[in-house]
C-alpha positions in Angstrom: 40.4 -47.4 -45.7 43.2 -48.8 -47.9 46.9 -48.2 -47.2 48.9 -46.7 -50.1 50.3 -50.1 -51.1 46.8 -51.7 -51.0 45.4 -48.8 -53.1 48.3 -49.3 -55.7 47.5 -53.1 -55.8 43.7 -52.4 -56.3 44.4 -49.9 -59.0 46.8 -52.4 -60.7 44.2 -55.1 -60.6 41.6 -52.6 -62.1 44.0 -51.7 -64.9 44.6 -55.4 -65.6 40.8 -55.8 -66.0 40.7 -52.7 -68.3 43.4 -54.2 -70.4 41.5 -57.5 -70.6 38.3 -55.7 -71.6 40.2 -53.8 -74.2 41.6 -57.1 -75.7 38.2 -58.6 -75.9 36.8 -55.4 -77.5 39.6 -55.4 -80.0 38.9 -59.0 -80.8 35.3 -58.2 -81.3 36.2 -55.5 -83.8 38.5 -58.0 -85.6 35.6 -60.5 -85.8 33.2 -57.9 -87.2 35.9 -57.0 -89.8 36.2 -60.6 -90.8 32.4 -60.9 -91.0 32.3 -57.9 -93.3 35.0 -59.4 -95.6 33.1 -62.7 -95.7 29.8 -61.0 -96.6 31.5 -59.0 -99.3 33.4 -62.0 -100.7 30.4 -64.2 -100.7 28.4 -61.6 -102.7 31.3 -60.6 -105.0 29.5 -61.7 -108.1 26.3 -60.0 -107.0 25.7 -56.6 -105.6 27.3 -56.7 -102.1 25.1 -55.9 -99.1 26.2 -55.2 -95.6 23.7 -55.1 -92.8 23.6 -51.6 -91.3 23.9 -53.2 -87.8 27.5 -54.3 -88.7 28.7 -50.7 -89.1 26.8 -49.6 -86.0 28.3 -52.4 -83.9 31.8 -51.7 -85.2 31.6 -48.0 -84.4 30.2 -48.7 -80.9 33.0 -51.2 -80.2 35.6 -48.7 -81.4 34.1 -46.1 -79.1 34.2 -48.6 -76.2 37.9 -49.2 -77.0 38.5 -45.4 -76.8 36.6 -45.2 -73.5 38.6 -48.1 -72.0 41.8 -46.5 -73.1 40.8 -43.2 -71.5 39.8 -44.9 -68.3 43.2 -46.7 -68.2 44.9 -43.3 -68.8 43.0 -41.7 -65.9 43.7 -44.6 -63.5 47.3 -44.7 -64.6 47.7 -40.9 -64.0 46.0 -41.2 -60.6 48.2 -44.1 -59.6 51.3 -42.2 -60.6 50.3 -39.3 -58.4 49.9 -41.5 -55.4 
């Protein structure tokens, strides 16, 4: 069983990992956006084509970002009530 201060420390560490995961997910979205721009620019003279997987990956990463944010909000609320 954790003491209150230990629980706060554990929750703080967990929230730090959530923030780190969110940063990585946001960077992945940025890289996919850059890939999309590169594909479109490279095919500017021709009919541009984007692989359907690109849109799917981007949407899933955005959903992951939303989930991470929601988890952080829940943990933050729980921590505030302690």
